[in-house]
Backbone of each chain as nested JSON, in Angstrom:
{
  "chains": [
    {"id": "A", "residues": [
      {"number": 1, "name": "UNK", "atoms": {"N": [181.137, 71.344, 22.183], "CA": [181.456, 72.506, 23.016], "C": [180.203, 73.05, 23.688]}},
      {"number": 2, "name": "UNK", "atoms": {"N": [180.339, 73.294, 24.983], "CA": [179.2, 73.861, 25.712], "C": [179.174, 75.373, 25.456]}},
      {"number": 3, "name": "UNK", "atoms": {"N": [178.52, 75.779, 24.381], "CA": [178.459, 77.206, 24.05], "C": [177.42, 77.92, 24.917]}},
      {"number": 4, "name": "UNK", "atoms": {"N": [177.328, 79.22, 24.751], "CA": [176.414, 80.045, 25.539], "C": [174.962, 79.57, 25.454]}},
      {"number": 5, "name": "UNK", "atoms": {"N": [174.531, 79.243, 24.226], "CA": [173.127, 78.849, 24.025], "C": [172.814, 77.541, 24.755]}},
      {"number": 6, "name": "UNK", "atoms": {"N": [173.755, 76.574, 24.683], "CA": [173.548, 75.292, 25.373], "C": [173.481, 75.489, 26.886]}},
      {"number": 7, "name": "UNK", "atoms": {"N": [174.378, 76.342, 27.401], "CA": [174.371, 76.62, 28.841], "C": [173.055, 77.275, 29.246]}},
      {"number": 8, "name": "UNK", "atoms": {"N": [172.588, 78.217, 28.416], "CA": [171.293, 78.864, 28.648], "C": [170.177, 77.814, 28.699]}},
      {"number": 9, "name": "UNK", "atoms": {"N": [170.22, 76.855, 27.764], "CA": [169.229, 75.779, 27.731], "C": [169.25, 74.951, 29.01]}},
      {"number": 10, "name": "UNK", "atoms": {"N": [170.441, 74.665, 29.508], "CA": [170.565, 73.886, 30.744], "C": [170.025, 74.663, 31.946]}},
      {"number": 11, "name": "UNK", "atoms": {"N": [170.301, 75.972, 31.991], "CA": [169.781, 76.793, 33.097], "C": [168.247, 76.826, 33.035]}},
      {"number": 12, "name": "UNK", "atoms": {"N": [167.719, 77.032, 31.808], "CA": [166.264, 77.051, 31.612], "C": [165.651, 75.721, 32.057]}},
      {"number": 13, "name": "UNK", "atoms": {"N": [166.269, 74.607, 31.622], "CA": [165.775, 73.272, 31.956], "C": [165.817, 73.024, 33.464]}},
      {"number": 14, "name": "UNK", "atoms": {"N": [166.893, 73.493, 34.119], "CA": [167.002, 73.316, 35.573], "C": [165.865, 74.034, 36.293]}},
      {"number": 15, "name": "UNK", "atoms": {"N": [165.553, 75.266, 35.85], "CA": [164.5, 76.048, 36.495], "C": [163.126, 75.418, 36.301]}},
      {"number": 16, "name": "UNK", "atoms": {"N": [162.842, 74.913, 35.075], "CA": [161.509, 74.361, 34.825], "C": [161.367, 72.909, 35.309]}},
      {"number": 17, "name": "UNK", "atoms": {"N": [162.432, 72.323, 35.851], "CA": [162.277, 70.992, 36.45], "C": [162.357, 71.105, 37.978]}},
      {"number": 18, "name": "UNK", "atoms": {"N": [163.435, 71.743, 38.486], "CA": [163.582, 71.882, 39.934], "C": [162.605, 72.906, 40.503]}},
      {"number": 19, "name": "UNK", "atoms": {"N": [161.926, 73.626, 39.615], "CA": [160.893, 74.579, 40.034], "C": [159.777, 73.933, 40.833]}},
      {"number": 20, "name": "UNK", "atoms": {"N": [159.58, 72.62, 40.642], "CA": [158.511, 71.923, 41.378], "C": [158.892, 71.625, 42.828]}},
      {"number": 21, "name": "UNK", "atoms": {"N": [160.194, 71.617, 43.108], "CA": [160.666, 71.21, 44.436], "C": [160.072, 72.065, 45.581]}},
      {"number": 22, "name": "UNK", "atoms": {"N": [160.032, 73.42, 45.438], "CA": [159.436, 74.209, 46.528], "C": [157.977, 73.815, 46.83]}},
      {"number": 23, "name": "UNK", "atoms": {"N": [157.237, 73.43, 45.775], "CA": [155.849, 73.002, 45.998], "C": [155.812, 71.668, 46.745]}},
      {"number": 24, "name": "UNK", "atoms": {"N": [156.736, 70.765, 46.406], "CA": [156.798, 69.47, 47.085], "C": [157.127, 69.684, 48.568]}},
      {"number": 25, "name": "UNK", "atoms": {"N": [158.132, 70.535, 48.845], "CA": [158.526, 70.813, 50.234], "C": [157.36, 71.446, 51.001]}},
      {"number": 26, "name": "UNK", "atoms": {"N": [156.735, 72.45, 50.366], "CA": [155.606, 73.131, 51.012], "C": [154.464, 72.152, 51.303]}},
      {"number": 27, "name": "UNK", "atoms": {"N": [154.123, 71.334, 50.296], "CA": [153.026, 70.364, 50.446], "C": [153.333, 69.324, 51.513]}},
      {"number": 28, "name": "UNK", "atoms": {"N": [154.598, 68.873, 51.55], "CA": [155.009, 67.857, 52.523], "C": [154.959, 68.421, 53.943]}},
      {"number": 29, "name": "UNK", "atoms": {"N": [155.398, 69.677, 54.094], "CA": [155.419, 70.296, 55.422], "C": [154.019, 70.6, 55.939]}},
      {"number": 30, "name": "UNK", "atoms": {"N": [153.19, 71.213, 55.073], "CA": [151.862, 71.654, 55.527], "C": [150.832, 70.519, 55.458]}},
      {"number": 31, "name": "UNK", "atoms": {"N": [151.117, 69.465, 54.701], "CA": [150.171, 68.373, 54.446], "C": [148.825, 68.915, 53.95]}},
      {"number": 32, "name": "UNK", "atoms": {"N": [148.897, 69.999, 53.231], "CA": [147.687, 70.694, 52.804], "C": [147.9, 71.232, 51.389]}},
      {"number": 33, "name": "UNK", "atoms": {"N": [147.188, 70.657, 50.418], "CA": [147.359, 71.111, 49.031], "C": [146.006, 71.412, 48.384]}},
      {"number": 34, "name": "UNK", "atoms": {"N": [145.067, 71.856, 49.238], "CA": [143.698, 72.103, 48.764], "C": [143.644, 73.112, 47.616]}},
      {"number": 35, "name": "UNK", "atoms": {"N": [144.464, 74.172, 47.697], "CA": [144.425, 75.229, 46.678], "C": [145.168, 74.85, 45.398]}},
      {"number": 36, "name": "UNK", "atoms": {"N": [145.964, 73.772, 45.457], "CA": [146.732, 73.349, 44.283], "C": [145.806, 72.576, 43.347]}},
      {"number": 37, "name": "UNK", "atoms": {"N": [145.817, 72.95, 42.074], "CA": [144.939, 72.308, 41.097], "C": [145.431, 70.894, 40.746]}},
      {"number": 38, "name": "UNK", "atoms": {"N": [144.551, 69.906, 40.991], "CA": [144.874, 68.516, 40.633], "C": [145.057, 68.406, 39.124]}},
      {"number": 39, "name": "UNK", "atoms": {"N": [144.121, 69.042, 38.394], "CA": [144.152, 68.951, 36.926], "C": [145.44, 69.544, 36.356]}},
      {"number": 40, "name": "UNK", "atoms": {"N": [145.968, 70.625, 36.981], "CA": [147.235, 71.198, 36.51], "C": [148.332, 70.137, 36.538]}},
      {"number": 41, "name": "UNK", "atoms": {"N": [148.461, 69.425, 37.658], "CA": [149.555, 68.461, 37.761], "C": [149.315, 67.2, 36.937]}},
      {"number": 42, "name": "UNK", "atoms": {"N": [148.037, 66.859, 36.69], "CA": [147.738, 65.743, 35.783], "C": [148.215, 66.113, 34.374]}},
      {"number": 43, "name": "UNK", "atoms": {"N": [147.842, 67.314, 33.911], "CA": [148.21, 67.746, 32.558], "C": [149.727, 67.922, 32.413]}},
      {"number": 44, "name": "UNK", "atoms": {"N": [150.372, 68.56, 33.413], "CA": [151.819, 68.782, 33.333], "C": [152.595, 67.467, 33.347]}},
      {"number": 45, "name": "UNK", "atoms": {"N": [152.139, 66.521, 34.174], "CA": [152.843, 65.236, 34.275], "C": [152.716, 64.437, 32.978]}},
      {"number": 46, "name": "UNK", "atoms": {"N": [151.495, 64.382, 32.412], "CA": [151.316, 63.703, 31.114], "C": [152.157, 64.412, 30.05]}},
      {"number": 47, "name": "UNK", "atoms": {"N": [152.144, 65.758, 30.083], "CA": [152.903, 66.554, 29.121], "C": [154.396, 66.259, 29.183]}},
      {"number": 48, "name": "UNK", "atoms": {"N": [154.95, 66.182, 30.408], "CA": [156.387, 65.905, 30.544], "C": [156.722, 64.487, 30.115]}},
      {"number": 49, "name": "UNK", "atoms": {"N": [155.782, 63.54, 30.341], "CA": [155.97, 62.17, 29.863], "C": [156.08, 62.168, 28.321]}},
      {"number": 50, "name": "UNK", "atoms": {"N": [155.173, 62.911, 27.662], "CA": [155.209, 62.973, 26.192], "C": [156.457, 63.7, 25.686]}},
      {"number": 51, "name": "UNK", "atoms": {"N": [156.904, 64.771, 26.413], "CA": [158.163, 65.45, 26.068], "C": [159.339, 64.48, 26.145]}},
      {"number": 52, "name": "UNK", "atoms": {"N": [159.317, 63.592, 27.148], "CA": [160.386, 62.607, 27.304], "C": [160.417, 61.663, 26.085]}},
      {"number": 53, "name": "UNK", "atoms": {"N": [159.23, 61.166, 25.696], "CA": [159.125, 60.298, 24.511], "C": [159.625, 61.049, 23.264]}},
      {"number": 54, "name": "UNK", "atoms": {"N": [159.215, 62.33, 23.173], "CA": [159.638, 63.189, 22.069], "C": [161.169, 63.284, 22.018]}},
      {"number": 55, "name": "UNK", "atoms": {"N": [161.765, 63.494, 23.18], "CA": [163.226, 63.587, 23.274], "C": [163.912, 62.296, 22.866]}},
      {"number": 56, "name": "UNK", "atoms": {"N": [163.335, 61.156, 23.284], "CA": [163.899, 59.844, 22.919], "C": [163.849, 59.668, 21.394]}},
      {"number": 57, "name": "UNK", "atoms": {"N": [162.692, 60.003, 20.802], "CA": [162.532, 59.85, 19.349], "C": [163.431, 60.817, 18.573]}},
      {"number": 58, "name": "UNK", "atoms": {"N": [163.651, 62.024, 19.151], "CA": [164.516, 63.024, 18.497], "C": [165.992, 62.846, 18.902]}},
      {"number": 59, "name": "UNK", "atoms": {"N": [166.245, 61.869, 19.79], "CA": [167.605, 61.614, 20.304], "C": [168.232, 62.878, 20.895]}},
      {"number": 60, "name": "UNK", "atoms": {"N": [167.412, 63.656, 21.646], "CA": [167.873, 64.913, 22.258], "C": [168.019, 64.702, 23.768]}},
      {"number": 61, "name": "UNK", "atoms": {"N": [169.274, 64.554, 24.203], "CA": [169.55, 64.169, 25.589], "C": [169.103, 65.223, 26.603]}},
      {"number": 62, "name": "UNK", "atoms": {"N": [169.176, 66.52, 26.223], "CA": [168.75, 67.589, 27.139], "C": [167.252, 67.473, 27.424]}},
      {"number": 63, "name": "UNK", "atoms": {"N": [166.463, 67.273, 26.366], "CA": [165.003, 67.137, 26.522], "C": [164.689, 65.883, 27.34]}},
      {"number": 64, "name": "UNK", "atoms": {"N": [165.4, 64.779, 27.074], "CA": [165.148, 63.525, 27.801], "C": [165.413, 63.711, 29.302]}},
      {"number": 65, "name": "UNK", "atoms": {"N": [166.617, 64.189, 29.646], "CA": [166.988, 64.341, 31.066], "C": [166.065, 65.33, 31.78]}},
      {"number": 66, "name": "UNK", "atoms": {"N": [165.858, 66.504, 31.154], "CA": [165.017, 67.537, 31.771], "C": [163.631, 66.983, 32.095]}},
      {"number": 67, "name": "UNK", "atoms": {"N": [163.081, 66.17, 31.183], "CA": [161.712, 65.706, 31.389], "C": [161.615, 64.472, 32.271]}},
      {"number": 68, "name": "UNK", "atoms": {"N": [162.673, 63.686, 32.374], "CA": [162.663, 62.589, 33.353], "C": [162.655, 63.195, 34.759]}},
      {"number": 69, "name": "UNK", "atoms": {"N": [163.535, 64.189, 34.977], "CA": [163.591, 64.845, 36.288], "C": [162.261, 65.554, 36.585]}},
      {"number": 70, "name": "UNK", "atoms": {"N": [161.771, 66.304, 35.599], "CA": [160.492, 67.013, 35.749], "C": [159.345, 66.056, 36.038]}},
      {"number": 71, "name": "UNK", "atoms": {"N": [159.366, 64.926, 35.345], "CA": [158.333, 63.898, 35.502], "C": [158.318, 63.36, 36.933]}},
      {"number": 72, "name": "UNK", "atoms": {"N": [159.499, 63.096, 37.481], "CA": [159.604, 62.589, 38.852], "C": [159.021, 63.616, 39.844]}},
      {"number": 73, "name": "UNK", "atoms": {"N": [159.406, 64.892, 39.677], "CA": [158.921, 65.933, 40.584], "C": [157.42, 66.188, 40.398]}},
      {"number": 74, "name": "UNK", "atoms": {"N": [156.978, 66.216, 39.133], "CA": [155.55, 66.438, 38.843], "C": [154.706, 65.313, 39.431]}},
      {"number": 75, "name": "UNK", "atoms": {"N": [155.151, 64.069, 39.23], "CA": [154.412, 62.911, 39.744], "C": [154.418, 62.894, 41.272]}},
      {"number": 76, "name": "UNK", "atoms": {"N": [155.529, 63.341, 41.884], "CA": [155.607, 63.411, 43.35], "C": [154.58, 64.414, 43.89]}},
      {"number": 77, "name": "UNK", "atoms": {"N": [154.495, 65.585, 43.249], "CA": [153.516, 66.589, 43.667], "C": [152.098, 66.048, 43.508]}},
      {"number": 78, "name": "UNK", "atoms": {"N": [151.863, 65.382, 42.385], "CA": [150.562, 64.773, 42.109], "C": [150.23, 63.746, 43.194]}},
      {"number": 79, "name": "UNK", "atoms": {"N": [151.215, 62.927, 43.564], "CA": [151.033, 61.927, 44.609], "C": [150.69, 62.567, 45.948]}},
      {"number": 80, "name": "UNK", "atoms": {"N": [151.424, 63.651, 46.303], "CA": [151.157, 64.381, 47.551], "C": [149.735, 64.926, 47.557]}},
      {"number": 81, "name": "UNK", "atoms": {"N": [149.36, 65.528, 46.411], "CA": [148.027, 66.121, 46.274], "C": [146.948, 65.057, 46.505]}},
      {"number": 82, "name": "UNK", "atoms": {"N": [147.117, 63.887, 45.905], "CA": [146.132, 62.813, 46.046], "C": [146.147, 62.241, 47.465]}},
      {"number": 83, "name": "UNK", "atoms": {"N": [147.356, 62.128, 48.039], "CA": [147.496, 61.534, 49.382], "C": [146.845, 62.404, 50.456]}},
      {"number": 84, "name": "UNK", "atoms": {"N": [147.019, 63.731, 50.327], "CA": [146.489, 64.631, 51.352], "C": [145.121, 65.208, 50.987]}},
      {"number": 85, "name": "UNK", "atoms": {"N": [144.514, 64.612, 49.956], "CA": [143.193, 65.086, 49.527], "C": [142.168, 64.809, 50.623]}},
      {"number": 86, "name": "UNK", "atoms": {"N": [141.387, 65.825, 50.951], "CA": [140.299, 65.617, 51.939], "C": [138.969, 65.694, 51.2]}}
    ]},
    {"id": "B", "residues": [
      {"number": 1, "name": "UNK", "atoms": {"N": [156.82, 68.616, 6.42], "CA": [155.783, 67.622, 6.716], "C": [155.61, 67.47, 8.222]}},
      {"number": 2, "name": "UNK", "atoms": {"N": [154.372, 67.553, 8.676], "CA": [154.114, 67.358, 10.105], "C": [154.107, 65.861, 10.404]}},
      {"number": 3, "name": "UNK", "atoms": {"N": [155.274, 65.309, 10.687], "CA": [155.385, 63.882, 10.97], "C": [154.903, 63.557, 12.372]}},
      {"number": 4, "name": "UNK", "atoms": {"N": [154.894, 62.292, 12.699], "CA": [154.398, 61.823, 13.999], "C": [155.134, 62.477, 15.161]}},
      {"number": 5, "name": "UNK", "atoms": {"N": [156.456, 62.584, 15.063], "CA": [157.266, 63.118, 16.162], "C": [156.941, 64.599, 16.409]}},
      {"number": 6, "name": "UNK", "atoms": {"N": [156.779, 65.363, 15.304], "CA": [156.439, 66.775, 15.43], "C": [155.071, 66.953, 16.09]}},
      {"number": 7, "name": "UNK", "atoms": {"N": [154.112, 66.132, 15.663], "CA": [152.764, 66.19, 16.251], "C": [152.835, 65.852, 17.74]}},
      {"number": 8, "name": "UNK", "atoms": {"N": [153.628, 64.831, 18.076], "CA": [153.833, 64.457, 19.482], "C": [154.39, 65.648, 20.274]}},
      {"number": 9, "name": "UNK", "atoms": {"N": [155.365, 66.346, 19.667], "CA": [155.958, 67.526, 20.294], "C": [154.921, 68.613, 20.559]}},
      {"number": 10, "name": "UNK", "atoms": {"N": [154.041, 68.83, 19.585], "CA": [152.994, 69.84, 19.744], "C": [152.011, 69.462, 20.846]}},
      {"number": 11, "name": "UNK", "atoms": {"N": [151.656, 68.159, 20.921], "CA": [150.738, 67.698, 21.976], "C": [151.407, 67.889, 23.346]}},
      {"number": 12, "name": "UNK", "atoms": {"N": [152.686, 67.494, 23.433], "CA": [153.436, 67.657, 24.681], "C": [153.494, 69.133, 25.086]}},
      {"number": 13, "name": "UNK", "atoms": {"N": [153.806, 70.008, 24.108], "CA": [153.905, 71.447, 24.364], "C": [152.56, 72.024, 24.822]}},
      {"number": 14, "name": "UNK", "atoms": {"N": [151.466, 71.561, 24.198], "CA": [150.135, 72.048, 24.585], "C": [149.831, 71.693, 26.034]}},
      {"number": 15, "name": "UNK", "atoms": {"N": [150.175, 70.468, 26.432], "CA": [149.894, 70.015, 27.799], "C": [150.714, 70.785, 28.836]}},
      {"number": 16, "name": "UNK", "atoms": {"N": [152.008, 71.035, 28.52], "CA": [152.851, 71.708, 29.508], "C": [152.702, 73.238, 29.475]}},
      {"number": 17, "name": "UNK", "atoms": {"N": [151.873, 73.766, 28.575], "CA": [151.577, 75.205, 28.615], "C": [150.162, 75.423, 29.131]}},
      {"number": 18, "name": "UNK", "atoms": {"N": [149.17, 74.772, 28.483], "CA": [147.777, 74.946, 28.905], "C": [147.497, 74.249, 30.233]}},
      {"number": 19, "name": "UNK", "atoms": {"N": [148.45, 73.444, 30.691], "CA": [148.335, 72.784, 31.99], "C": [148.158, 73.761, 33.146]}},
      {"number": 20, "name": "UNK", "atoms": {"N": [148.628, 75.014, 32.959], "CA": [148.5, 76.013, 34.031], "C": [147.083, 76.577, 34.145]}},
      {"number": 21, "name": "UNK", "atoms": {"N": [146.306, 76.444, 33.072], "CA": [144.971, 77.061, 33.028], "C": [144.055, 76.592, 34.174]}},
      {"number": 22, "name": "UNK", "atoms": {"N": [143.985, 75.266, 34.47], "CA": [143.115, 74.837, 35.586], "C": [143.489, 75.518, 36.915]}},
      {"number": 23, "name": "UNK", "atoms": {"N": [144.798, 75.775, 37.126], "CA": [145.223, 76.458, 38.355], "C": [144.766, 77.918, 38.362]}},
      {"number": 24, "name": "UNK", "atoms": {"N": [144.836, 78.55, 37.194], "CA": [144.385, 79.946, 37.072], "C": [142.887, 80.023, 37.364]}},
      {"number": 25, "name": "UNK", "atoms": {"N": [142.106, 79.115, 36.76], "CA": [140.644, 79.103, 36.954], "C": [140.32, 78.851, 38.43]}},
      {"number": 26, "name": "UNK", "atoms": {"N": [140.991, 77.852, 39.003], "CA": [140.749, 77.51, 40.417], "C": [141.093, 78.689, 41.339]}},
      {"number": 27, "name": "UNK", "atoms": {"N": [142.262, 79.304, 41.086], "CA": [142.706, 80.429, 41.905], "C": [141.786, 81.631, 41.777]}},
      {"number": 28, "name": "UNK", "atoms": {"N": [141.321, 81.884, 40.55], "CA": [140.443, 83.023, 40.29], "C": [139.089, 82.823, 40.981]}},
      {"number": 29, "name": "UNK", "atoms": {"N": [138.588, 81.579, 40.926], "CA": [137.28, 81.273, 41.523], "C": [137.322, 81.315, 43.047]}},
      {"number": 30, "name": "UNK", "atoms": {"N": [138.345, 80.656, 43.62], "CA": [138.382, 80.541, 45.084], "C": [139.036, 81.761, 45.737]}},
      {"number": 31, "name": "UNK", "atoms": {"N": [139.78, 82.555, 44.955], "CA": [140.549, 83.701, 45.469], "C": [141.436, 83.267, 46.637]}},
      {"number": 32, "name": "UNK", "atoms": {"N": [141.92, 82.049, 46.553], "CA": [142.672, 81.466, 47.659], "C": [143.783, 80.593, 47.09]}},
      {"number": 33, "name": "UNK", "atoms": {"N": [145.042, 81.026, 47.261], "CA": [146.166, 80.256, 46.715], "C": [147.23, 80.022, 47.776]}},
      {"number": 34, "name": "UNK", "atoms": {"N": [146.765, 79.939, 49.021], "CA": [147.696, 79.795, 50.142], "C": [148.604, 78.561, 50.004]}},
      {"number": 35, "name": "UNK", "atoms": {"N": [148.04, 77.439, 49.547], "CA": [148.815, 76.193, 49.44], "C": [149.738, 76.161, 48.223]}},
      {"number": 36, "name": "UNK", "atoms": {"N": [149.521, 77.096, 47.284], "CA": [150.341, 77.117, 46.072], "C": [151.676, 77.78, 46.388]}},
      {"number": 37, "name": "UNK", "atoms": {"N": [152.767, 77.135, 45.995], "CA": [154.099, 77.665, 46.285], "C": [154.432, 78.869, 45.4]}},
      {"number": 38, "name": "UNK", "atoms": {"N": [154.709, 80.006, 46.04], "CA": [155.124, 81.202, 45.303], "C": [156.434, 80.933, 44.574]}},
      {"number": 39, "name": "UNK", "atoms": {"N": [157.378, 80.295, 45.288], "CA": [158.7, 80.039, 44.714], "C": [158.608, 79.148, 43.475]}},
      {"number": 40, "name": "UNK", "atoms": {"N": [157.673, 78.17, 43.48], "CA": [157.506, 77.321, 42.301], "C": [157.197, 78.179, 41.072]}},
      {"number": 41, "name": "UNK", "atoms": {"N": [156.239, 79.099, 41.201], "CA": [155.853, 79.883, 40.031], "C": [156.898, 80.934, 39.661]}},
      {"number": 42, "name": "UNK", "atoms": {"N": [157.666, 81.411, 40.641], "CA": [158.783, 82.32, 40.336], "C": [159.806, 81.565, 39.476]}},
      {"number": 43, "name": "UNK", "atoms": {"N": [160.204, 80.355, 39.928], "CA": [161.205, 79.558, 39.203], "C": [160.706, 79.134, 37.819]}},
      {"number": 44, "name": "UNK", "atoms": {"N": [159.453, 78.647, 37.746], "CA": [158.916, 78.188, 36.464], "C": [158.794, 79.337, 35.468]}},
      {"number": 45, "name": "UNK", "atoms": {"N": [158.362, 80.513, 35.955], "CA": [158.182, 81.659, 35.059], "C": [159.529, 82.159, 34.527]}},
      {"number": 46, "name": "UNK", "atoms": {"N": [160.535, 82.266, 35.398], "CA": [161.88, 82.647, 34.943], "C": [162.4, 81.592, 33.963]}},
      {"number": 47, "name": "UNK", "atoms": {"N": [162.182, 80.312, 34.301], "CA": [162.621, 79.208, 33.439], "C": [162.009, 79.272, 32.046]}},
      {"number": 48, "name": "UNK", "atoms": {"N": [160.704, 79.546, 31.969], "CA": [160.041, 79.618, 30.659], "C": [160.526, 80.837, 29.87]}},
      {"number": 49, "name": "UNK", "atoms": {"N": [160.841, 81.93, 30.585], "CA": [161.408, 83.112, 29.926], "C": [162.755, 82.754, 29.281]}},
      {"number": 50, "name": "UNK", "atoms": {"N": [163.601, 82.025, 30.031], "CA": [164.905, 81.615, 29.492], "C": [164.749, 80.613, 28.341]}},
      {"number": 51, "name": "UNK", "atoms": {"N": [163.759, 79.696, 28.449], "CA": [163.468, 78.757, 27.349], "C": [163.084, 79.534, 26.08]}},
      {"number": 52, "name": "UNK", "atoms": {"N": [162.309, 80.61, 26.264], "CA": [161.885, 81.438, 25.131], "C": [163.117, 82.059, 24.442]}},
      {"number": 53, "name": "UNK", "atoms": {"N": [164.038, 82.62, 25.25], "CA": [165.276, 83.192, 24.713], "C": [166.086, 82.103, 23.989]}},
      {"number": 54, "name": "UNK", "atoms": {"N": [166.158, 80.922, 24.623], "CA": [166.853, 79.771, 24.03], "C": [166.256, 79.437, 22.659]}},
      {"number": 55, "name": "UNK", "atoms": {"N": [164.918, 79.399, 22.584], "CA": [164.223, 79.106, 21.324], "C": [164.529, 80.144, 20.249]}},
      {"number": 56, "name": "UNK", "atoms": {"N": [164.564, 81.432, 20.678], "CA": [164.875, 82.518, 19.732], "C": [166.298, 82.332, 19.181]}},
      {"number": 57, "name": "UNK", "atoms": {"N": [167.249, 82.051, 20.084], "CA": [168.649, 81.875, 19.667], "C": [168.843, 80.63, 18.797]}},
      {"number": 58, "name": "UNK", "atoms": {"N": [168.041, 79.573, 19.081], "CA": [168.125, 78.335, 18.296], "C": [167.212, 78.368, 17.063]}},
      {"number": 59, "name": "UNK", "atoms": {"N": [166.45, 79.473, 16.936], "CA": [165.471, 79.631, 15.839], "C": [164.498, 78.451, 15.791]}},
      {"number": 60, "name": "UNK", "atoms": {"N": [164.039, 78.008, 16.974], "CA": [163.105, 76.876, 17.065], "C": [161.722, 77.409, 17.441]}},
      {"number": 61, "name": "UNK", "atoms": {"N": [160.85, 77.477, 16.433], "CA": [159.543, 78.124, 16.589], "C": [158.641, 77.408, 17.601]}},
      {"number": 62, "name": "UNK", "atoms": {"N": [158.752, 76.055, 17.698], "CA": [157.919, 75.311, 18.659], "C": [158.282, 75.717, 20.09]}},
      {"number": 63, "name": "UNK", "atoms": {"N": [159.585, 75.784, 20.374], "CA": [160.039, 76.184, 21.716], "C": [159.635, 77.627, 22.011]}},
      {"number": 64, "name": "UNK", "atoms": {"N": [159.757, 78.511, 21.009], "CA": [159.394, 79.922, 21.201], "C": [157.91, 80.052, 21.558]}},
      {"number": 65, "name": "UNK", "atoms": {"N": [157.033, 79.488, 20.707], "CA": [155.581, 79.612, 20.912], "C": [155.163, 78.97, 22.231]}},
      {"number": 66, "name": "UNK", "atoms": {"N": [155.622, 77.73, 22.459], "CA": [155.241, 77.014, 23.688], "C": [155.592, 77.837, 24.92]}},
      {"number": 67, "name": "UNK", "atoms": {"N": [156.766, 78.484, 24.9], "CA": [157.198, 79.182, 26.106], "C": [156.633, 80.589, 26.233]}},
      {"number": 68, "name": "UNK", "atoms": {"N": [156.238, 81.207, 25.12], "CA": [155.52, 82.49, 25.23], "C": [154.162, 82.232, 25.892]}},
      {"number": 69, "name": "UNK", "atoms": {"N": [153.46, 81.201, 25.398], "CA": [152.15, 80.862, 25.966], "C": [152.304, 80.451, 27.439]}},
      {"number": 70, "name": "UNK", "atoms": {"N": [153.274, 79.585, 27.706], "CA": [153.528, 79.133, 29.078], "C": [153.886, 80.286, 30.001]}},
      {"number": 71, "name": "UNK", "atoms": {"N": [154.669, 81.218, 29.473], "CA": [155.097, 82.396, 30.229], "C": [153.899, 83.254, 30.638]}},
      {"number": 72, "name": "UNK", "atoms": {"N": [152.968, 83.453, 29.708], "CA": [151.764, 84.243, 29.987], "C": [150.948, 83.57, 31.102]}},
      {"number": 73, "name": "UNK", "atoms": {"N": [150.761, 82.249, 30.988], "CA": [149.968, 81.528, 31.99], "C": [150.701, 81.459, 33.339]}},
      {"number": 74, "name": "UNK", "atoms": {"N": [151.997, 81.213, 33.292], "CA": [152.783, 81.152, 34.525], "C": [152.77, 82.485, 35.249]}},
      {"number": 75, "name": "UNK", "atoms": {"N": [152.96, 83.575, 34.484], "CA": [152.976, 84.915, 35.072], "C": [151.595, 85.283, 35.621]}},
      {"number": 76, "name": "UNK", "atoms": {"N": [150.528, 84.82, 34.938], "CA": [149.164, 85.078, 35.411], "C": [148.939, 84.404, 36.764]}},
      {"number": 77, "name": "UNK", "atoms": {"N": [149.373, 83.144, 36.888], "CA": [149.228, 82.414, 38.15], "C": [150.022, 83.111, 39.252]}},
      {"number": 78, "name": "UNK", "atoms": {"N": [151.231, 83.537, 38.908], "CA": [152.087, 84.262, 39.847], "C": [151.396, 85.55, 40.3]}},
      {"number": 79, "name": "UNK", "atoms": {"N": [150.791, 86.258, 39.355], "CA": [150.059, 87.494, 39.663], "C": [148.892, 87.239, 40.61]}},
      {"number": 80, "name": "UNK", "atoms": {"N": [148.128, 86.17, 40.335], "CA": [146.983, 85.79, 41.188], "C": [147.473, 85.485, 42.601]}},
      {"number": 81, "name": "UNK", "atoms": {"N": [148.556, 84.713, 42.658], "CA": [149.129, 84.315, 43.952], "C": [149.516, 85.555, 44.772]}},
      {"number": 82, "name": "UNK", "atoms": {"N": [150.175, 86.512, 44.115], "CA": [150.607, 87.731, 44.819], "C": [149.403, 88.601, 45.18]}},
      {"number": 83, "name": "UNK", "atoms": {"N": [148.42, 88.662, 44.286], "CA": [147.233, 89.51, 44.495], "C": [146.39, 89.031, 45.68]}},
      {"number": 84, "name": "UNK", "atoms": {"N": [146.246, 87.714, 45.77], "CA": [145.4, 87.152, 46.835], "C": [146.188, 86.729, 48.068]}},
      {"number": 85, "name": "UNK", "atoms": {"N": [147.451, 87.162, 48.114], "CA": [148.293, 86.796, 49.247], "C": [147.758, 87.459, 50.523]}},
      {"number": 86, "name": "UNK", "atoms": {"N": [147.616, 86.664, 51.556], "CA": [147.158, 87.232, 52.853], "C": [148.334, 87.18, 53.823]}}
    ]}
  ]
}
């Protein structure tokens, strides 16, 4: 049963994964990510990769899905940052 | 017992919380966060707040601690972004 707490978890997970999308759109449009910290996205991307492994080992599908999506967005931002680096 | 999976979880949590610190340091030093997406930090900060509530309801101390720390760092970055907004 999708109880209140599970729904809350899904809303939380959606915000902390799709939260990267505005940065990707902004970076893609402006082609300028000088103020964005490279190290932040390196650490967050590695962190989400480890969360994904953690979810697989704990057999927790919410953690797995949330971090695969987050990983894709985090890595995309990281890629943009490196691509437009001057 | 702090097994391998739990330790992995703690490492993952440390990376996805302390990952914001390089952005805070960079923003504080340069006083310039024009390229950083305001909406990203609004979404991530609300998301971590909801994760914290989720952790409290699930009585999961790792989720609670990770998201309190993440919330402080996320809100700090958001504050810097708003403060130095031109």
